[in-house]
C-alpha positions as CSV (number, residue, x, y, z in Angstrom):
1,X,3.1,14.9,-10.6
2,X,-0.6,14.0,-11.0
3,X,-0.4,11.4,-8.2
4,X,1.2,13.9,-5.9
5,X,-1.6,16.4,-6.5
6,X,-4.2,13.7,-5.8
7,X,-2.5,12.7,-2.6
8,X,-2.2,16.3,-1.5
9,X,-5.9,16.8,-2.3
10,X,-6.8,13.8,-0.2
11,X,-4.8,15.1,2.7
12,X,-6.4,18.6,2.5
13,X,-9.9,17.1,2.1
14,X,-9.3,14.8,5.2
15,X,-8.2,17.9,7.2
16,X,-11.3,19.8,6.1
17,X,-13.7,17.0,6.8
18,X,-12.1,16.4,10.2
19,X,-12.4,20.1,11.0
20,X,-16.1,19.9,10.0
21,X,-16.7,16.9,12.3
22,X,-15.0,18.7,15.2
23,X,-16.9,21.9,14.6
24,X,-20.4,20.5,14.0
25,X,-20.5,17.3,16.1
26,X,-17.9,18.1,18.8
27,X,-14.8,16.1,19.5
28,X,-16.3,13.7,21.9
29,X,-19.0,11.1,22.2
30,X,-19.9,8.0,20.2
31,X,-21.2,9.9,17.1
32,X,-17.9,11.8,16.7
33,X,-15.8,8.7,17.3
34,X,-17.8,6.6,14.8
35,X,-17.9,9.4,12.2
36,X,-14.2,10.1,12.5
37,X,-13.2,6.5,12.0
38,X,-15.5,6.0,9.0
39,X,-14.4,9.3,7.4
40,X,-10.8,8.4,7.9
41,X,-11.3,4.9,6.5
42,X,-12.7,6.4,3.3
43,X,-10.0,9.0,3.0
44,X,-7.1,6.7,3.9
45,X,-8.5,4.1,1.4
46,X,-8.3,6.7,-1.3
47,X,-4.8,7.6,-0.2
48,X,-3.4,4.1,-0.2
49,X,-5.1,3.2,-3.5
50,X,-3.6,6.3,-5.1
51,X,-0.2,5.8,-3.4
52,X,0.3,2.3,-4.9
53,X,3.5,1.8,-3.0
54,X,5.1,-1.7,-3.3
55,X,5.1,-1.9,0.6
56,X,8.2,-3.9,0.7
57,X,9.4,-2.7,4.1
58,X,10.7,-5.3,6.6
59,X,8.0,-4.1,8.9
60,X,5.5,-6.3,7.1
61,X,7.6,-9.4,7.7
62,X,6.6,-11.8,10.5
63,X,8.4,-11.1,13.7
64,X,9.8,-13.7,16.1
65,X,7.8,-12.3,19.0
66,X,4.5,-13.0,17.1
67,X,5.2,-16.7,17.6
68,X,3.4,-17.7,14.3
69,X,0.3,-15.9,15.4
70,X,0.0,-17.2,18.9
71,X,0.2,-13.7,20.4
72,X,-2.8,-12.7,18.3
73,X,-4.7,-15.8,19.3
74,X,-4.2,-14.9,23.0
75,X,-5.5,-11.4,22.2
76,X,-8.8,-12.9,20.8
77,X,-8.2,-12.7,17.1
78,X,-10.4,-15.7,16.5
79,X,-13.3,-14.0,18.2
80,X,-12.7,-10.9,16.1
81,X,-12.7,-13.0,12.9
82,X,-16.0,-14.6,14.0
83,X,-17.4,-11.1,14.7
84,X,-16.5,-10.0,11.1
85,X,-18.3,-13.1,9.8
86,X,-21.3,-12.4,12.0
87,X,-21.7,-8.7,10.9
88,X,-21.3,-9.7,7.2
89,X,-17.9,-8.1,6.6
90,X,-16.3,-11.3,5.3
91,X,-19.0,-11.9,2.8
92,X,-18.9,-8.3,1.5
93,X,-15.1,-8.5,1.4
94,X,-15.0,-11.8,-0.5
95,X,-17.4,-10.4,-3.1
96,X,-15.0,-7.5,-3.8
97,X,-11.8,-9.7,-3.6
98,X,-12.7,-13.3,-4.3
99,X,-10.1,-15.8,-3.2
100,X,-8.8,-17.9,-6.1
101,X,-6.3,-20.7,-6.2
102,X,-3.8,-19.0,-8.5
103,X,-0.5,-17.7,-7.2
104,X,-1.3,-14.3,-8.8
105,X,-4.5,-14.0,-6.8
106,X,-2.7,-15.0,-3.6
107,X,0.0,-12.4,-4.3
108,X,-2.7,-9.8,-4.8
109,X,-4.4,-10.7,-1.5
110,X,-1.0,-10.6,0.2
111,X,-0.4,-7.1,-1.1
112,X,-3.9,-6.1,0.0
113,X,-3.2,-7.2,3.6
114,X,-0.2,-4.9,3.6
115,X,-2.2,-2.0,2.1
116,X,-5.0,-2.6,4.7
117,X,-2.6,-2.7,7.5
118,X,-0.9,0.6,6.4
119,X,-4.3,2.2,6.3
120,X,-5.4,1.1,9.7
121,X,-2.0,2.2,11.2
122,X,-2.4,5.7,9.8
123,X,-6.0,5.8,11.2
124,X,-4.9,4.3,14.5
125,X,-2.4,7.1,15.1
126,X,-4.7,9.9,14.0
127,X,-7.5,8.7,16.3
128,X,-5.0,8.1,19.1
129,X,-4.0,11.8,18.8
130,X,-7.7,12.8,19.0
131,X,-8.1,10.4,22.0
132,X,-5.2,12.1,23.9
133,X,-6.5,15.5,23.0
134,X,-10.1,14.7,24.1
135,X,-8.8,13.1,27.3
136,X,-6.9,16.2,28.3
137,X,-9.4,18.7,27.1
138,X,-12.7,17.1,28.1
139,X,-11.7,14.3,30.5
140,X,-10.9,10.6,30.2
141,X,-14.6,9.5,30.2
142,X,-15.3,11.6,27.0
143,X,-12.4,9.9,25.2
144,X,-13.5,6.3,25.9
145,X,-15.5,5.9,22.7
146,X,-12.6,7.1,20.7
147,X,-10.4,4.6,22.5
148,X,-12.8,1.7,22.2
149,X,-13.6,2.2,18.5
150,X,-9.9,2.7,17.8
151,X,-9.2,-0.8,19.3
152,X,-12.1,-2.4,17.4
153,X,-11.9,-0.6,14.1
154,X,-8.1,-0.2,13.8
155,X,-5.9,-2.2,16.2
156,X,-7.7,-5.5,15.8
157,X,-7.7,-5.2,11.9
158,X,-3.9,-4.6,12.1
159,X,-3.6,-7.8,14.3
160,X,-5.8,-9.7,11.7
161,X,-3.6,-8.7,8.8
162,X,-0.4,-9.6,10.7
163,X,-2.1,-12.9,11.7
164,X,-3.2,-13.7,8.1
165,X,-0.1,-12.6,6.1
166,X,2.3,-15.4,7.2
167,X,-0.4,-18.0,6.3
168,X,-0.8,-16.4,2.9
169,X,2.9,-16.5,2.4
170,X,2.9,-20.2,3.1
171,X,0.0,-20.7,0.6
172,X,2.0,-18.7,-2.0
173,X,5.0,-21.0,-1.6
174,X,2.8,-24.0,-1.9
175,X,1.0,-22.6,-4.9
176,X,4.3,-21.7,-6.7
177,X,5.5,-25.3,-6.0
178,X,2.3,-26.7,-7.4
179,X,2.4,-24.5,-10.5
180,X,6.1,-25.5,-11.0
181,X,5.1,-29.2,-10.9
182,X,2.2,-28.7,-13.3
183,X,4.5,-27.1,-15.9
184,X,6.8,-30.1,-16.0
C-alpha cells in the first residue's frame, strides 16, 4: 500500500513538474528539451527505485537480431561509450556502483542495466510524445532539440544497456564457475 502511494505521488509530481515546464519555459527549444529530460530522469529514477520489480521479462533477453552487439556497434555504441568517459559519466557511475569481481556484484550490476533500460524506455516514449506534439503544434524545426536529446539521452543509453547485458551475463557464468571451483 505504501509503495503504491509513493509511486502515485511520483506520477502526480512528474505531471505537475511537466506542466510547470510547459507553462513557464514553453514546449519547444533547447532549454525545454534539456529540462524535460533531466526532470524525467530524476522522477523516473525515483519511480524505478521504488518499484523494485524483478524485471524478469523476456524483453531483457538478448535477441537474435542483435547479433551479439554487432548492430549496436554499427550504430556507433563505441563512440557513445567514449563520449560517456570523456564527459565523466563513467567515473561518476563507477563511484556509485563500483564493479567488483564477485558474482553478487555482477548480478546487482546486471539488474541495474535492466532498471536503467526501463527508465530510459519510459522517458523515451514520454519525450517522443512531446516531440510529436511540438512538431504538429509548432513545426518540425521546433521539435528538433527534443528529437536530438531523446536520441542522445535515452535511445543510446538503451542501446548501451542492451549491448552490455549479454557481456555481463557471460561474466556471471564465468564467475559462478570460478566460485564453484574455489569451493571444492
